[in-house]
RODO-2510 file (C-alpha; in nm, 4 decimals, decimal comma):
residues 450
     n   res          X          Y          Z
     1     x     0,0147    -0,0095     0,0034
     2     x     0,2972     0,2347     0,0233
     3     x     0,2209     0,3593    -0,3437
     4     x    -0,1047     0,4377    -0,2569
     5     x    -0,0091     0,6175     0,0906
     6     x     0,2611     0,8218    -0,1509
     7     x    -0,0032     0,9429    -0,4234
     8     x    -0,2613     1,0705    -0,1145
     9     x     0,0763     1,2514     0,0011
    10     x     0,1851     1,3945    -0,3150
    11     x    -0,1507     1,4971    -0,4487
    12     x    -0,2773     1,6659    -0,0989
    13     x    -0,2731     1,9945    -0,2598
    14     x    -0,5166     1,8864    -0,4962
    15     x    -0,7351     1,7347    -0,2419
    16     x    -0,7524     2,0351    -0,0478
    17     x    -0,8554     2,2435    -0,3278
    18     x    -1,1554     1,9585    -0,3602
    19     x    -1,2233     2,0037     0,0024
    20     x    -1,2362     2,3846    -0,0576
    21     x    -1,5255     2,3390    -0,3625
    22     x    -1,7143     2,1240    -0,1104
    23     x    -1,7234     2,3568     0,2319
    24     x    -1,7209     2,7035     0,0526
    25     x    -2,0895     2,5879    -0,0635
    26     x    -2,3164     2,6503     0,2010
    27     x    -2,5395     2,3624     0,3042
    28     x    -2,7580     2,4308     0,6289
    29     x    -3,0297     2,1878     0,6683
    30     x    -3,1676     2,3644     0,9754
    31     x    -3,2044     2,6957     0,7615
    32     x    -3,2691     2,5271     0,4178
    33     x    -2,9334     2,7096     0,3079
    34     x    -2,7774     2,5976    -0,0102
    35     x    -2,9212     2,2314     0,0307
    36     x    -3,0273     2,1661    -0,3582
    37     x    -2,7078     2,3191    -0,4451
    38     x    -2,4636     2,1175    -0,2652
    39     x    -2,6633     1,7879    -0,3265
    40     x    -2,6082     1,8711    -0,7113
    41     x    -2,2227     1,9267    -0,6051
    42     x    -2,1761     1,6375    -0,4235
    43     x    -2,3171     1,4094    -0,7442
    44     x    -2,1388     1,6009    -0,9834
    45     x    -1,7981     1,5559    -0,8018
    46     x    -1,8947     1,1501    -0,7527
    47     x    -1,9389     1,1588    -1,1304
    48     x    -1,5776     1,2981    -1,1447
    49     x    -1,4568     1,0119    -0,9800
    50     x    -1,6207     0,7617    -1,2232
    51     x    -1,9375     0,7124    -1,0213
    52     x    -2,2946     0,6149    -1,1599
    53     x    -2,4871     0,8440    -0,9697
    54     x    -2,8467     0,9359    -0,8835
    55     x    -3,0295     1,2034    -0,6810
    56     x    -3,2765     1,0325    -0,4769
    57     x    -3,5842     1,2310    -0,3872
    58     x    -3,6280     1,2464     0,0115
    59     x    -3,9451     1,0988     0,1713
    60     x    -4,2365     1,3092     0,2771
    61     x    -4,0157     1,6177     0,1489
    62     x    -3,6728     1,5469     0,2872
    63     x    -3,3695     1,6823     0,1206
    64     x    -3,1938     1,4462    -0,1443
    65     x    -3,0052     1,1574    -0,1181
    66     x    -2,7295     1,1404    -0,3452
    67     x    -2,6379     0,7603    -0,4434
    68     x    -2,3120     0,6478    -0,6177
    69     x    -2,1839     0,3206    -0,6962
    70     x    -1,8702     0,2380    -0,8374
    71     x    -1,7734    -0,1291    -0,9371
    72     x    -1,4766    -0,2932    -0,8491
    73     x    -1,2878    -0,6399    -0,9201
    74     x    -1,4773    -0,8511    -0,6768
    75     x    -1,8338    -0,9250    -0,5696
    76     x    -1,7923    -0,7469    -0,2415
    77     x    -1,9430    -0,4160    -0,1745
    78     x    -1,8552    -0,1882     0,0832
    79     x    -2,1079     0,1283     0,1751
    80     x    -2,0173     0,4823     0,2826
    81     x    -2,2492     0,6490     0,4664
    82     x    -2,2258     1,0361     0,4362
    83     x    -2,4093     1,3722     0,4916
    84     x    -2,3823     1,6451     0,2803
    85     x    -2,5782     1,9375     0,5503
    86     x    -2,3893     2,0861     0,8083
    87     x    -2,4844     2,2760     1,1258
    88     x    -2,5736     2,6586     1,1444
    89     x    -2,2810     2,8393     1,1634
    90     x    -2,4205     3,0943     1,4342
    91     x    -2,3018     3,2623     1,6163
    92     x    -2,0823     3,4220     1,3267
    93     x    -1,8693     3,6785     1,5591
    94     x    -1,6998     3,4221     1,7391
    95     x    -1,5268     3,2552     1,4345
    96     x    -1,2169     3,3635     1,3472
    97     x    -1,2390     3,3626     0,9600
    98     x    -1,5765     3,2968     0,7478
    99     x    -1,7201     3,0278     0,8295
   100     x    -1,7913     2,8991     0,4751
   101     x    -1,4486     3,0059     0,3530
   102     x    -1,1443     2,7333     0,4004
   103     x    -0,8904     2,9229     0,6112
   104     x    -0,5635     2,6457     0,5047
   105     x    -0,2595     2,6810     0,7547
   106     x     0,0623     2,5049     0,8103
   107     x    -0,1223     2,2357     1,0251
   108     x    -0,4745     2,2632     0,9976
   109     x    -0,7447     2,3677     0,8175
   110     x    -1,0888     2,5880     0,9211
   111     x    -1,4293     2,6191     0,7884
   112     x    -1,7823     2,4762     0,9059
   113     x    -1,8200     2,1180     0,7878
   114     x    -1,4274     2,0551     0,7576
   115     x    -1,4725     1,7713     1,0118
   116     x    -1,8714     1,7063     1,0201
   117     x    -1,8865     1,5732     0,7602
   118     x    -1,7380     1,7611     0,4299
   119     x    -1,4046     1,6507     0,5426
   120     x    -1,4698     1,2719     0,5234
   121     x    -1,6509     1,2671     0,1930
   122     x    -1,3390     1,4505     0,0402
   123     x    -1,0901     1,1911     0,2172
   124     x    -1,2807     0,8807     0,1038
   125     x    -1,2986     0,9824    -0,2950
   126     x    -0,9310     1,1222    -0,2419
   127     x    -0,8729     0,7561    -0,1239
   128     x    -1,0766     0,5892    -0,4009
   129     x    -0,8739     0,8086    -0,6824
   130     x    -0,5298     0,6713    -0,4984
   131     x    -0,6349     0,3115    -0,5386
   132     x    -0,7092     0,3746    -0,9063
   133     x    -0,4270     0,5543    -0,9747
   134     x    -0,2048     0,3285    -0,8863
   135     x    -0,3821    -0,0268    -0,9453
   136     x    -0,5938     0,0699    -1,2171
   137     x    -0,9269    -0,0367    -1,0344
   138     x    -1,0801    -0,0781    -0,7092
   139     x    -1,0437    -0,4231    -0,5547
   140     x    -1,3928    -0,4141    -0,4033
   141     x    -1,7261    -0,1827    -0,5392
   142     x    -1,8086     0,1240    -0,3129
   143     x    -2,1496     0,2462    -0,2652
   144     x    -2,2173     0,6042    -0,1402
   145     x    -2,5359     0,6961     0,0719
   146     x    -2,4844     1,0880     0,1206
   147     x    -2,7914     1,2417     0,2855
   148     x    -2,9036     1,6246     0,3732
   149     x    -3,0883     1,5559     0,6855
   150     x    -2,8439     1,4293     0,9484
   151     x    -2,7921     1,7603     1,1044
   152     x    -3,1662     1,7536     1,1712
   153     x    -3,2472     1,4403     1,2887
   154     x    -3,2954     1,2659     0,9431
   155     x    -3,6454     1,2584     0,9936
   156     x    -3,8385     0,9512     0,7802
   157     x    -3,4942     0,8002     0,7007
   158     x    -3,5925     0,4849     0,8363
   159     x    -3,8624     0,4763     0,5848
   160     x    -3,6734     0,5995     0,2997
   161     x    -3,4250     0,3209     0,3610
   162     x    -3,6611     0,0437     0,3906
   163     x    -3,8405     0,1951     0,0574
   164     x    -3,4817     0,2068    -0,1281
   165     x    -3,3174    -0,0798     0,0683
   166     x    -3,2188    -0,3096    -0,2596
   167     x    -3,0531    -0,0307    -0,3954
   168     x    -2,7586     0,0043    -0,0931
   169     x    -2,7463    -0,3599    -0,0322
   170     x    -2,3732    -0,4227     0,0726
   171     x    -2,1551    -0,6341     0,2701
   172     x    -2,0448    -0,3999     0,5283
   173     x    -2,0723     0,0327     0,5952
   174     x    -1,8104     0,2589     0,6689
   175     x    -1,9907     0,5244     0,9176
   176     x    -1,9731     0,9109     0,8184
   177     x    -1,6477     1,0056     1,0338
   178     x    -1,4507     0,9784     1,3209
   179     x    -1,1552     1,0825     1,5360
   180     x    -0,8020     1,0348     1,6898
   181     x    -0,7882     1,0138     2,0551
   182     x    -0,5504     1,2844     2,2515
   183     x    -0,2744     1,0095     2,2015
   184     x    -0,3006     1,0040     1,8498
   185     x    -0,4593     0,6473     1,8554
   186     x    -0,7334     0,5836     1,5904
   187     x    -1,1065     0,5519     1,7630
   188     x    -1,3316     0,2977     1,6280
   189     x    -1,6838     0,2924     1,7181
   190     x    -1,9702     0,0467     1,6353
   191     x    -2,2678     0,2148     1,7377
   192     x    -2,4882     0,5066     1,8166
   193     x    -2,7261     0,6070     2,1042
   194     x    -3,0755     0,6959     1,9765
   195     x    -3,2422     0,9908     2,0529
   196     x    -3,5686     1,1600     2,1117
   197     x    -3,6174     1,5187     2,1332
   198     x    -3,9503     1,6509     2,3496
   199     x    -4,1551     1,9435     2,4179
   200     x    -4,2746     2,0297     2,7656
   201     x    -4,5275     2,3083     2,7583
   202     x    -4,7114     2,4777     3,0063
   203     x    -5,0083     2,7381     3,0095
   204     x    -5,1413     2,8638     3,3197
   205     x    -5,3682     3,1602     3,2616
   206     x    -5,4440     3,3423     2,9095
   207     x    -5,1889     3,5996     2,9699
   208     x    -4,9142     3,7355     3,1848
   209     x    -5,0188     3,8977     3,5134
   210     x    -4,8297     4,1669     3,7272
   211     x    -4,5948     3,9770     3,9531
   212     x    -4,7976     4,1150     4,2779
   213     x    -5,0489     3,8189     4,1597
   214     x    -4,7784     3,5370     4,2454
   215     x    -4,9770     3,5233     4,5944
   216     x    -5,2803     3,3658     4,4186
   217     x    -5,2317     3,2826     4,0294
   218     x    -4,9987     3,0189     3,9014
   219     x    -4,6571     3,0918     3,7314
   220     x    -4,5831     2,8978     3,4259
   221     x    -4,2463     2,8625     3,4724
   222     x    -4,2381     2,7254     3,8478
   223     x    -4,4550     2,4826     3,7130
   224     x    -4,2181     2,3569     3,4710
   225     x    -3,9355     2,3530     3,6551
   226     x    -4,1536     2,1481     3,9184
   227     x    -4,2237     1,9141     3,6526
   228     x    -3,8897     1,8816     3,5327
   229     x    -3,7262     1,8498     3,8574
   230     x    -3,9548     1,4883     3,9298
   231     x    -3,7560     1,3664     3,6034
   232     x    -3,3937     1,3154     3,7668
   233     x    -3,2448     1,3394     4,1487
   234     x    -2,9501     1,5041     4,1913
   235     x    -2,7452     1,1979     4,1921
   236     x    -2,8574     1,1814     3,8466
   237     x    -3,0852     0,8855     3,8468
   238     x    -3,3803     0,9174     3,6182
   239     x    -3,6885     0,8717     3,8107
   240     x    -3,8952     0,7942     3,5387
   241     x    -4,0854     0,4734     3,5985
   242     x    -3,9933     0,1657     3,3994
   243     x    -3,7079     0,4065     3,2324
   244     x    -3,4119     0,1493     3,2590
   245     x    -3,6504    -0,1663     3,2382
   246     x    -3,4799    -0,2232     2,9174
   247     x    -3,1253    -0,1327     2,9398
   248     x    -2,9120    -0,4676     2,8827
   249     x    -2,5706    -0,4559     3,0486
   250     x    -2,2517    -0,4630     2,8635
   251     x    -2,1170    -0,8083     2,7267
   252     x    -1,7577    -0,9130     2,8619
   253     x    -1,6240    -0,8191     2,5282
   254     x    -1,7817    -0,4916     2,5577
   255     x    -1,6642    -0,4218     2,9480
   256     x    -1,3201    -0,5587     2,8508
   257     x    -1,2825    -0,2822     2,5370
   258     x    -1,4315     0,0113     2,8036
   259     x    -1,1604    -0,1260     3,0082
   260     x    -0,8945    -0,0939     2,7587
   261     x    -0,9771     0,3022     2,6781
   262     x    -0,6775     0,4861     2,8009
   263     x    -0,7212     0,7347     3,0618
   264     x    -0,7766     1,0458     2,8971
   265     x    -1,0961     1,1966     3,0759
   266     x    -0,8722     1,4799     3,2569
   267     x    -0,7449     1,5918     2,9087
   268     x    -1,1473     1,6117     2,8244
   269     x    -1,2010     1,7679     3,1642
   270     x    -0,9270     2,0645     3,1196
   271     x    -1,0202     2,1082     2,7547
   272     x    -1,3670     2,1912     2,8627
   273     x    -1,3090     2,4195     3,1785
   274     x    -1,4577     2,1823     3,4500
   275     x    -1,3235     2,1060     3,7964
   276     x    -1,5216     1,7965     3,7851
   277     x    -1,7335     1,5620     3,6244
   278     x    -2,0502     1,4764     3,7403
   279     x    -2,0365     1,2731     4,0531
   280     x    -1,6342     1,2876     4,0217
   281     x    -1,6808     1,0332     3,7492
   282     x    -1,3443     0,8914     3,6167
   283     x    -1,1969     0,5351     3,4921
   284     x    -1,4329     0,2293     3,3834
   285     x    -1,7342     0,4200     3,5324
   286     x    -1,6918     0,7465     3,3512
   287     x    -1,6673     0,5491     3,0252
   288     x    -1,9533     0,3221     3,1074
   289     x    -2,1849     0,5814     3,1802
   290     x    -2,0360     0,8253     2,9013
   291     x    -2,1164     0,5288     2,6028
   292     x    -2,3792     0,2868     2,7739
   293     x    -2,5902     0,5072     2,9726
   294     x    -2,9104     0,6736     2,8671
   295     x    -2,9761     1,0344     2,9495
   296     x    -3,2328     1,2839     2,9645
   297     x    -3,1035     1,6284     2,9091
   298     x    -3,2640     1,9739     2,9736
   299     x    -3,1626     2,1496     2,6364
   300     x    -3,3600     2,4884     2,6742
   301     x    -3,6160     2,6833     2,9006
   302     x    -3,8300     2,9593     2,7300
   303     x    -4,0487     3,1543     2,9346
   304     x    -4,1202     3,5146     3,1075
   305     x    -3,8959     3,8007     3,0703
   306     x    -3,4864     3,7975     3,0660
   307     x    -3,4262     4,1676     2,8756
   308     x    -3,2574     4,4715     3,0193
   309     x    -3,3536     4,5737     3,3610
   310     x    -3,6482     4,4709     3,5265
   311     x    -4,0123     4,3674     3,4467
   312     x    -4,2182     4,2520     3,7345
   313     x    -4,4292     3,9759     3,5580
   314     x    -4,5775     3,6583     3,6165
   315     x    -4,5468     3,4748     3,3271
   316     x    -4,8288     3,2484     3,1945
   317     x    -4,6102     3,0336     2,9000
   318     x    -4,3313     2,8154     2,9548
   319     x    -4,1606     2,5844     2,7317
   320     x    -3,8698     2,3120     2,7958
   321     x    -3,6943     2,1381     2,5216
   322     x    -3,5366     1,8058     2,6256
   323     x    -3,3124     1,5573     2,4625
   324     x    -3,3214     1,1684     2,5377
   325     x    -3,0293     0,9555     2,4714
   326     x    -3,1402     0,5956     2,3863
   327     x    -2,9345     0,2686     2,4386
   328     x    -3,0203    -0,0184     2,2547
   329     x    -3,3859    -0,1976     2,3545
   330     x    -3,5085     0,1435     2,4299
   331     x    -3,7763     0,2309     2,1768
   332     x    -3,8318     0,6212     2,1486
   333     x    -4,1989     0,5660     2,1624
   334     x    -4,2122     0,3984     2,4577
   335     x    -3,9934     0,6197     2,6519
   336     x    -4,1954     0,9055     2,5583
   337     x    -4,5130     0,6986     2,6908
   338     x    -4,3393     0,6502     3,0233
   339     x    -4,2682     1,0006     3,0362
   340     x    -4,6395     1,1268     2,9891
   341     x    -4,7532     0,8521     3,2464
   342     x    -4,5024     0,9728     3,4617
   343     x    -4,6103     1,3645     3,4887
   344     x    -4,9359     1,2399     3,5012
   345     x    -4,8737     1,0137     3,8017
   346     x    -4,6863     1,2960     3,9807
   347     x    -4,9688     1,5741     3,9045
   348     x    -4,8665     1,7531     3,6220
   349     x    -5,1243     1,6431     3,3267
   350     x    -5,1424     1,9940     3,2524
   351     x    -4,8182     2,0105     3,1351
   352     x    -4,7996     1,9046     2,7302
   353     x    -4,5472     1,7045     2,5823
   354     x    -4,4892     1,6816     2,1927
   355     x    -4,2475     1,3986     2,0529
   356     x    -4,0364     1,5974     1,8161
   357     x    -3,8441     1,3302     1,6691
   358     x    -3,6613     1,0066     1,7518
   359     x    -3,3966     0,7746     1,6280
   360     x    -3,3367     0,4373     1,7589
   361     x    -2,9991     0,2895     1,8980
   362     x    -2,7608     0,0951     1,7041
   363     x    -2,4667    -0,1689     1,7833
   364     x    -2,2330    -0,3819     1,5656
   365     x    -2,1181    -0,6874     1,7644
   366     x    -1,7249    -0,6683     1,8641
   367     x    -1,7128    -0,9943     1,7284
   368     x    -1,7715    -0,9044     1,3639
   369     x    -1,5434    -0,9843     1,1248
   370     x    -1,5654    -0,6437     1,0013
   371     x    -1,4291    -0,5203     1,3295
   372     x    -1,1322    -0,7217     1,2666
   373     x    -1,0816    -0,5555     0,9220
   374     x    -1,1199    -0,2242     1,0952
   375     x    -0,8502    -0,2980     1,3749
   376     x    -0,6167    -0,4342     1,0859
   377     x    -0,6409    -0,1252     0,8434
   378     x    -0,5963     0,1257     1,1690
   379     x    -0,2791    -0,0589     1,2774
   380     x    -0,1251    -0,0589     0,9132
   381     x    -0,1802     0,3219     0,8743
   382     x    -0,1303     0,4513     1,2351
   383     x     0,1141     0,2024     1,3838
   384     x    -0,0892     0,2075     1,6825
   385     x    -0,3377    -0,0284     1,8563
   386     x    -0,6913     0,1384     1,8002
   387     x    -0,9321     0,2194     2,0528
   388     x    -1,2409     0,0039     2,0092
   389     x    -1,5804     0,1549     2,1490
   390     x    -1,9009    -0,0055     2,1579
   391     x    -2,0805     0,3106     2,0328
   392     x    -2,0045     0,6684     2,0491
   393     x    -2,1869     0,8923     2,2838
   394     x    -2,3714     1,0523     2,0295
   395     x    -2,6872     0,9950     1,7988
   396     x    -2,7410     0,9278     1,4484
   397     x    -2,9602     0,7165     1,2069
   398     x    -2,7139     0,4214     1,2381
   399     x    -3,0259     0,1729     1,2871
   400     x    -3,1101     0,2317     0,9316
   401     x    -2,7903     0,0581     0,8564
   402     x    -2,7488    -0,2395     1,1128
   403     x    -3,1305    -0,3363     1,1396
   404     x    -3,2961    -0,2761     0,8147
   405     x    -3,0039    -0,2934     0,5780
   406     x    -2,8573    -0,5692     0,8108
   407     x    -2,4955    -0,4168     0,7836
   408     x    -2,2026    -0,4267     1,0582
   409     x    -2,0973    -0,0657     1,0610
   410     x    -1,8213     0,1126     1,2192
   411     x    -1,6562     0,4864     1,2035
   412     x    -1,3451     0,5932     1,0989
   413     x    -1,2795     1,0006     0,9921
   414     x    -1,0214     1,2768     0,9895
   415     x    -1,1219     1,4424     1,3426
   416     x    -0,9454     1,4720     1,6360
   417     x    -1,0601     1,5936     1,9969
   418     x    -1,0227     1,9798     1,9402
   419     x    -1,1995     1,9816     1,5858
   420     x    -1,4609     2,1844     1,7370
   421     x    -1,7535     2,0018     1,5661
   422     x    -2,0925     2,2106     1,5640
   423     x    -1,8947     2,4673     1,7301
   424     x    -1,7336     2,8462     1,5752
   425     x    -1,3951     2,7664     1,4398
   426     x    -1,4648     2,4058     1,3089
   427     x    -1,1269     2,2485     1,2007
   428     x    -0,9013     1,9707     1,1376
   429     x    -0,5350     1,8941     1,1370
   430     x    -0,3858     1,8349     0,7874
   431     x    -0,1952     1,5267     0,9453
   432     x    -0,4723     1,3886     1,0579
   433     x    -0,6905     1,4458     0,7157
   434     x    -0,4151     1,2835     0,5488
   435     x    -0,3727     0,9832     0,7804
   436     x    -0,7831     0,9132     0,7626
   437     x    -0,7713     0,9084     0,3787
   438     x    -0,4962     0,6451     0,3968
   439     x    -0,7400     0,4641     0,6418
   440     x    -1,0054     0,4579     0,3838
   441     x    -0,7833     0,2982     0,1372
   442     x    -0,6310     0,0679     0,3792
   443     x    -1,0036    -0,0334     0,5138
   444     x    -1,1054    -0,1007     0,1195
   445     x    -0,7831    -0,2860     0,0947
   446     x    -0,8453    -0,5354     0,3703
   447     x    -1,1845    -0,5800     0,3191
   448     x    -1,0881    -0,6881    -0,0378
   449     x    -0,8540    -0,9671     0,1424
   450     x    -1,0551    -1,0322     0,4168
***
């Protein structure tokens, strides 16, 4: 593979220009900015690399999915899942350089999407180009599934995948991206938590009142705070009846994988400016909770007056936005129903609950032959033992690929712990970008020989 790796290094300037071309086309799904233009650009880029492509209409009005296929020498097929949409760039004033202009430096590049997820799209295309240029053809067939709704929760992607499943049949799936850890070891993650987003709404009267009425008129914000306080105690235990019923204990392999994670939690804590993590967690228990435990999180509370000066008002409306991270065997609709019953049981039947969106958890067994391929490829490129984790703490539509398409799935990408994903000054290091590209090439090679 040295000839392939050398090609990747020598053609880095051209690859960075391709990255510039993609990241400088805005594609903010939350604001419907540049989505159609970016989908068309991705189609064009895949065609330039020899792919047969189709632009598939999203299900129920979702943004288009880009399909690409390039035949290889063997009957094996590897599916790449990616997304072309990005997070909103706001707050713009916190960016050092404009978010949709690629800022290139000696060691890194910065722009919205370089890490999540356009950098990985370009890295995968660069790896394919290098193999074709040095070997004449791909050793396996490659398919791309590139969607435009990931950053808004991939709504209806399950229905889309069921409808178009035969088109995306493959033998394994390389997930959208990944990273190295603080010590430079490649991190391979085999699953994702599910997610469910909820709105809680309280209305206590038909209008705001003078705050002197607080003696006799209910305050919507207090009502909401009291309802929220029933969901979790101060020891971080979720109090919703039956919430943990379906949570399975980790397997012996998964426990061993958690024990093998390098003790880097202090570096994460320092990076975030924290004095301590919740309950002073560290070691195995820190990683177990982070990767395997479900959560209920309050994303924001809206209500009352928060402007300059004072306004002595008694609010009649209040809203909280929550997200719930789910582990395998927990269904979003079941948890929403349990939260509804919990609120009713604790005297909050007046609190309106709206389920906004939901994705199921997914996990590939650590014993899968696909995991062995990923391990071997990582050792080839990084010269280090990879860190293999049962699943990441975040969420995404991986269930569509593990459970509907029936594929083993694992992550690999060009990120690192300080890439500022979803934040201002999103960036990647060029060294990680090159190694991440080589990793894709090594995965293709190892997969062909497995």
